[in-house]
Residue frames as qw, qx, qy, qz and C-alpha x, y, z in Angstrom:
[[0.007, 0.881, 0.474, 0.002, 0.03, 0.01, 0.01],
 [0.334, -0.767, 0.106, 0.538, 2.88, 2.39, 0.77],
 [0.414, -0.079, 0.606, 0.675, 4.39, 1.81, -2.66],
 [0.184, 0.655, 0.650, 0.338, 1.09, 2.82, -4.29],
 [0.169, -0.926, -0.243, 0.233, 0.98, 6.07, -2.26],
 [0.411, -0.545, 0.348, 0.642, 4.54, 6.93, -3.27],
 [0.350, 0.209, 0.686, 0.603, 3.76, 6.21, -6.92],
 [0.050, 0.829, 0.537, 0.147, 0.61, 8.39, -6.76],
 [0.278, -0.865, -0.016, 0.418, 2.53, 11.22, -5.03],
 [0.425, -0.301, 0.514, 0.682, 5.29, 11.00, -7.68],
 [0.258, 0.491, 0.688, 0.468, 2.68, 11.03, -10.50],
 [0.076, -0.923, -0.372, 0.062, 0.94, 14.12, -8.96],
 [0.386, -0.708, 0.191, 0.560, 4.31, 15.86, -8.50],
 [0.388, -0.048, 0.613, 0.687, 5.34, 15.18, -12.09],
 [0.156, 0.707, 0.627, 0.288, 1.93, 16.45, -13.30],
 [0.183, -0.929, -0.148, 0.284, 2.43, 19.68, -11.38],
 [0.414, -0.481, 0.420, 0.648, 5.94, 20.04, -12.84],
 [0.333, 0.279, 0.696, 0.572, 4.72, 19.43, -16.38],
 [0.031, 0.856, 0.510, 0.082, 1.83, 21.89, -15.79],
 [0.298, -0.833, 0.030, 0.465, 4.22, 24.55, -14.51],
 [0.389, -0.239, 0.566, 0.687, 6.54, 24.08, -17.50],
 [0.247, 0.536, 0.699, 0.405, 3.56, 24.22, -19.90],
 [0.076, -0.927, -0.333, 0.152, 2.35, 27.48, -18.34],
 [0.358, -0.663, 0.272, 0.598, 5.84, 28.98, -18.64],
 [0.381, 0.062, 0.679, 0.625, 6.05, 27.94, -22.28],
 [0.151, 0.753, 0.610, 0.192, 2.65, 29.52, -23.00],
 [0.179, -0.928, -0.133, 0.299, 3.84, 32.86, -21.49],
 [0.453, -0.458, 0.409, 0.647, 7.07, 32.99, -23.38],
 [0.607, 0.768, 0.036, -0.202, 7.39, 34.66, -26.73],
 [0.730, -0.249, 0.464, 0.436, 10.18, 32.89, -28.66],
 [0.452, 0.861, -0.102, -0.212, 12.07, 34.65, -31.46],
 [0.876, 0.179, 0.080, 0.440, 14.90, 33.64, -33.71],
 [0.212, -0.882, 0.192, 0.374, 18.12, 35.73, -33.67],
 [0.768, 0.416, 0.097, 0.478, 20.52, 36.56, -36.43],
 [0.255, -0.960, 0.034, 0.113, 23.37, 38.82, -35.24],
 [0.762, 0.326, -0.105, 0.550, 26.94, 39.95, -35.44],
 [0.324, -0.943, 0.009, 0.077, 29.42, 42.25, -33.80],
 [0.577, 0.580, -0.335, 0.467, 32.95, 43.48, -33.43],
 [0.700, -0.700, -0.101, 0.097, 35.15, 43.15, -30.35],
 [0.343, 0.752, -0.383, 0.413, 38.37, 44.63, -29.05],
 [0.501, -0.695, 0.422, -0.296, 40.87, 43.59, -26.44],
 [0.997, -0.039, 0.013, 0.063, 42.71, 40.51, -25.21],
 [0.533, -0.627, 0.439, 0.360, 46.33, 39.53, -25.01],
 [0.423, 0.703, -0.452, -0.349, 48.69, 39.61, -27.99],
 [0.946, -0.013, 0.322, 0.027, 49.28, 36.15, -29.58],
 [0.711, 0.215, 0.277, 0.609, 51.47, 37.26, -32.50],
 [0.036, -0.912, -0.074, 0.401, 53.07, 40.69, -32.73],
 [0.109, -0.675, 0.461, 0.566, 55.15, 42.66, -35.16],
 [0.653, 0.391, 0.605, 0.233, 53.65, 41.17, -38.35],
 [0.129, -0.520, 0.273, 0.799, 55.38, 43.27, -41.06],
 [0.625, 0.673, 0.384, -0.092, 53.82, 44.41, -44.33],
 [0.676, 0.293, 0.274, 0.618, 55.57, 45.36, -47.53],
 [0.092, 0.853, 0.129, 0.497, 54.75, 49.06, -46.96],
 [0.296, 0.370, -0.534, 0.701, 56.73, 48.96, -43.68],
 [0.536, -0.439, 0.177, -0.699, 53.73, 48.95, -41.34],
 [0.226, 0.100, -0.948, 0.200, 53.06, 46.26, -38.77],
 [0.665, -0.354, -0.112, -0.649, 50.10, 44.70, -36.94],
 [0.068, -0.248, 0.896, -0.361, 49.32, 42.06, -34.30],
 [0.588, -0.294, -0.655, -0.371, 46.80, 39.28, -33.50],
 [0.226, -0.277, 0.584, -0.729, 44.99, 39.56, -30.15],
 [0.038, -0.157, -0.980, 0.112, 42.88, 36.93, -28.40],
 [0.165, 0.536, 0.633, -0.534, 39.86, 39.17, -27.89],
 [0.208, 0.486, -0.216, -0.821, 39.70, 41.05, -31.18],
 [0.101, 0.076, 0.892, 0.434, 37.57, 40.18, -34.20],
 [0.532, -0.003, -0.190, -0.825, 34.17, 40.01, -35.71],
 [0.217, 0.049, 0.962, -0.161, 31.44, 37.48, -35.01],
 [0.540, -0.071, -0.420, -0.726, 28.29, 36.18, -36.62],
 [0.103, 0.003, 0.934, -0.343, 25.74, 34.15, -34.61],
 [0.542, -0.232, -0.428, -0.685, 22.25, 32.77, -34.64],
 [0.131, -0.087, -0.896, 0.416, 19.94, 31.28, -32.06],
 [0.321, -0.633, -0.601, -0.368, 16.78, 32.13, -30.14],
 [0.013, -0.164, 0.475, -0.865, 15.47, 34.35, -27.33],
 [0.334, -0.555, -0.759, -0.070, 12.57, 33.49, -25.06],
 [0.056, -0.346, 0.164, -0.922, 10.91, 36.68, -23.75],
 [0.303, -0.532, -0.767, 0.193, 8.94, 36.52, -20.61],
 [0.095, -0.922, -0.361, -0.106, 7.15, 39.46, -18.93],
 [0.242, -0.952, 0.187, 0.031, 10.14, 40.94, -17.05],
 [0.430, -0.569, 0.646, 0.272, 13.09, 38.83, -18.19],
 [0.766, 0.543, -0.233, -0.252, 14.54, 37.00, -21.21],
 [0.725, -0.335, 0.563, 0.213, 16.75, 33.98, -21.95],
 [0.538, 0.745, -0.298, -0.258, 19.01, 34.14, -25.04],
 [0.765, -0.241, 0.554, 0.223, 21.02, 31.28, -26.55],
 [0.560, 0.771, -0.206, -0.223, 23.27, 31.58, -29.61],
 [0.796, -0.188, 0.409, 0.404, 26.01, 29.77, -31.43],
 [0.390, 0.906, -0.057, -0.152, 28.34, 31.45, -33.90],
 [0.818, 0.202, 0.023, 0.538, 31.73, 31.93, -35.43],
 [0.186, -0.967, 0.074, 0.157, 34.27, 34.52, -34.22],
 [0.815, 0.148, 0.121, 0.547, 37.52, 35.40, -35.95],
 [0.034, -0.986, 0.085, 0.138, 40.05, 38.13, -35.80],
 [0.792, -0.184, 0.294, 0.503, 43.52, 38.73, -37.05],
 [0.020, -0.657, 0.364, 0.660, 45.66, 40.20, -39.77],
 [0.733, 0.478, 0.481, 0.051, 44.69, 39.83, -43.44],
 [0.040, -0.706, 0.389, 0.590, 47.13, 40.67, -46.22],
 [0.727, 0.541, -0.238, -0.349, 47.61, 39.91, -49.90],
 [0.476, 0.484, -0.732, 0.066, 50.60, 37.70, -49.18],
 [0.454, -0.096, -0.850, 0.251, 49.15, 35.83, -46.17],
 [0.450, -0.624, -0.049, -0.637, 47.21, 36.11, -42.97],
 [0.246, 0.045, -0.834, 0.492, 47.20, 35.23, -39.27],
 [0.532, -0.415, -0.249, -0.695, 43.86, 34.52, -37.63],
 [0.043, -0.031, 0.863, -0.502, 42.48, 33.48, -34.23],
 [0.548, -0.162, -0.407, -0.713, 39.08, 31.84, -34.64],
 [0.065, 0.057, 0.909, -0.408, 36.57, 29.96, -32.42],
 [0.366, -0.397, -0.661, -0.521, 32.88, 28.96, -32.15],
 [0.119, -0.112, 0.581, -0.797, 31.15, 30.63, -29.18],
 [0.401, -0.489, -0.739, -0.233, 28.08, 29.02, -27.64],
 [0.032, 0.176, -0.339, 0.923, 26.54, 31.73, -25.44],
 [0.355, -0.607, -0.701, -0.118, 23.62, 31.69, -22.94],
 [0.105, 0.140, -0.278, 0.944, 22.49, 34.93, -21.31],
 [0.199, -0.678, -0.700, 0.104, 19.65, 35.64, -18.86],
 [0.156, 0.254, 0.017, 0.954, 18.49, 39.26, -18.89],
 [0.033, 0.608, 0.592, -0.529, 16.17, 41.52, -16.91],
 [0.224, 0.466, 0.521, 0.679, 13.94, 43.50, -19.32],
 [0.082, -0.596, -0.370, 0.708, 13.20, 47.10, -18.41],
 [0.408, 0.790, 0.213, -0.405, 11.06, 48.52, -21.27],
 [0.762, 0.641, -0.027, 0.087, 13.28, 47.19, -24.03],
 [0.116, 0.768, -0.577, 0.254, 16.54, 47.77, -22.17],
 [0.962, -0.176, -0.207, -0.023, 17.97, 44.32, -21.30],
 [0.111, -0.747, 0.604, -0.253, 20.65, 43.93, -18.64],
 [0.977, -0.020, -0.138, -0.162, 22.06, 40.42, -18.70],
 [0.215, -0.630, 0.745, -0.043, 24.70, 38.01, -17.51],
 [0.970, 0.116, 0.080, -0.200, 25.61, 34.57, -18.59],
 [0.631, -0.402, 0.593, 0.297, 28.26, 32.21, -19.98],
 [0.652, 0.630, -0.311, -0.285, 30.05, 31.55, -23.18],
 [0.784, -0.242, 0.544, 0.174, 31.72, 28.27, -24.08],
 [0.375, 0.765, -0.367, -0.374, 34.13, 28.83, -26.95],
 [0.928, 0.050, 0.366, 0.046, 34.74, 25.70, -29.01],
 [0.815, 0.295, 0.248, 0.432, 37.90, 24.94, -31.06],
 [0.068, -0.952, 0.151, 0.258, 39.95, 28.11, -30.43],
 [0.849, 0.130, 0.293, 0.420, 42.67, 28.08, -33.07],
 [0.031, -0.822, 0.280, 0.496, 45.53, 30.32, -34.18],
 [0.807, 0.397, 0.362, 0.247, 46.22, 29.81, -37.93],
 [0.165, -0.766, 0.306, 0.541, 49.37, 31.34, -39.39],
 [0.740, 0.428, 0.414, 0.313, 49.95, 31.56, -43.14],
 [0.022, 0.969, -0.129, -0.212, 52.61, 34.22, -43.50],
 [0.683, 0.595, -0.374, 0.199, 55.90, 34.29, -45.45],
 [0.335, 0.450, -0.678, 0.474, 58.37, 32.44, -43.22],
 [0.229, -0.094, 0.711, -0.658, 55.80, 31.67, -40.51],
 [0.640, -0.062, -0.480, -0.597, 53.20, 28.98, -41.05],
 [0.264, -0.023, -0.931, 0.252, 51.30, 26.59, -38.79],
 [0.548, -0.527, -0.347, -0.550, 48.36, 26.03, -36.54],
 [0.100, 0.139, -0.765, 0.621, 48.04, 26.16, -32.72],
 [0.522, -0.467, -0.572, -0.426, 44.95, 24.59, -31.18],
 [0.148, -0.342, 0.521, -0.768, 43.83, 25.86, -27.79],
 [0.038, -0.271, -0.925, 0.265, 41.61, 24.18, -25.22],
 [0.208, -0.667, -0.556, -0.450, 37.88, 24.94, -25.32],
 [0.201, 0.083, -0.407, 0.887, 37.27, 27.88, -22.96],
 [0.244, -0.719, -0.650, -0.018, 34.49, 28.86, -20.56],
 [0.226, 0.152, -0.132, 0.953, 33.93, 32.59, -19.91],
 [0.012, -0.617, -0.597, 0.513, 31.60, 35.06, -18.19],
 [0.165, 0.423, 0.462, 0.762, 29.47, 37.49, -20.20],
 [0.008, 0.592, 0.456, -0.665, 27.91, 40.79, -19.11],
 [0.214, 0.301, 0.618, 0.694, 25.66, 42.47, -21.63],
 [0.255, 0.525, 0.333, -0.741, 23.40, 45.48, -22.24],
 [0.210, 0.259, 0.756, 0.564, 21.00, 45.32, -25.18],
 [0.256, 0.406, 0.206, -0.853, 18.61, 47.99, -26.50],
 [0.325, 0.318, 0.857, 0.243, 15.69, 46.65, -28.49],
 [0.327, 0.368, -0.080, -0.867, 13.75, 48.51, -31.20],
 [0.841, 0.252, -0.006, -0.480, 10.94, 46.13, -32.35],
 [0.987, 0.146, 0.017, 0.071, 12.83, 43.51, -34.41],
 [0.571, 0.572, -0.320, 0.495, 16.24, 45.27, -34.33],
 [0.649, -0.751, -0.045, 0.112, 18.60, 45.61, -31.39],
 [0.472, 0.640, -0.418, 0.440, 22.08, 46.96, -30.61],
 [0.748, -0.662, -0.036, -0.029, 24.21, 46.38, -27.57],
 [0.176, 0.721, -0.612, 0.275, 27.52, 46.20, -25.80],
 [0.957, -0.236, -0.159, -0.053, 29.04, 43.04, -24.26],
 [0.096, -0.732, 0.650, -0.179, 31.98, 42.39, -21.93],
 [0.963, 0.006, -0.263, -0.064, 33.46, 38.91, -22.02],
 [0.301, -0.715, 0.614, -0.146, 35.89, 37.63, -19.37],
 [0.987, 0.143, 0.027, -0.067, 37.70, 34.56, -20.69],
 [0.255, -0.681, 0.654, 0.206, 41.12, 32.83, -20.75],
 [0.874, 0.385, -0.238, -0.177, 42.53, 30.51, -23.39],
 [0.663, -0.518, 0.534, 0.089, 44.83, 27.62, -22.39],
 [0.654, 0.589, -0.454, -0.135, 47.52, 26.31, -24.69],
 [0.922, -0.356, 0.138, -0.071, 48.43, 22.90, -23.33],
 [0.862, 0.327, -0.155, 0.354, 51.70, 22.19, -25.21],
 [0.361, 0.471, -0.342, 0.729, 53.45, 25.07, -23.36],
 [0.391, -0.490, -0.666, 0.405, 51.11, 25.44, -20.35],
 [0.083, 0.012, -0.023, 0.996, 50.51, 29.07, -21.21],
 [0.080, 0.700, 0.689, -0.171, 47.26, 30.86, -20.49],
 [0.189, 0.181, 0.261, 0.929, 46.25, 33.90, -22.60],
 [0.137, 0.474, 0.478, -0.727, 43.88, 36.62, -21.40],
 [0.149, 0.346, 0.705, 0.601, 40.99, 36.95, -23.85],
 [0.010, 0.662, 0.522, -0.537, 38.98, 39.62, -22.01],
 [0.181, 0.170, 0.451, 0.857, 37.25, 41.91, -24.49],
 [0.297, 0.509, 0.403, -0.700, 34.47, 44.40, -25.06],
 [0.205, 0.189, 0.765, 0.581, 32.25, 44.09, -28.13],
 [0.378, 0.345, 0.110, -0.852, 29.49, 46.00, -29.91],
 [0.187, 0.127, 0.938, 0.261, 26.75, 44.10, -31.67],
 [0.498, 0.130, -0.123, -0.849, 23.52, 44.23, -33.71],
 [0.258, 0.120, 0.955, -0.080, 20.74, 41.64, -33.66],
 [0.481, -0.001, -0.367, -0.796, 17.72, 40.98, -35.84],
 [0.347, 0.045, 0.854, -0.386, 14.89, 39.11, -34.26],
 [0.446, 0.088, -0.547, -0.702, 12.44, 37.17, -36.41]]
């Protein structure tokens, strides 16, 4: 008899849980996201890359552009955003290039104050890689996947939004045991559909 009571209690509890989830899903307005941005900062990976005109440049861990897509679930006073994308930065020249690329998976929870979203979350950057294809300097360095903290402000205008994002992240290079600071600030635009 006790087993039956436990089974009935578990069934009722699971029904309440499913009902709560169903109500939350009904209240959320889910939109797709297509976005991109530009970020600045981070530690120098490769410096003093010389060009034929005498100028030079460097590759930093936090710099570059990104394109991403995903979804956002908007509730009455908060939102949950999840995206996956491609981020790359570096030096591009006619005789070669040096790039640092990765695939960020980002999840951000935000408080919504009349279209002004203040959020925090995490990014997990997959396959960070430095690729060198320069005269006299060629090769690839694969870094460990990296977990970072994200703080974000986003300003929504109907289906368009712009914002600023701070990312706190480090990249580990196992062969040498070095860790590179990838902290950066970025500016972005999103289109919601």
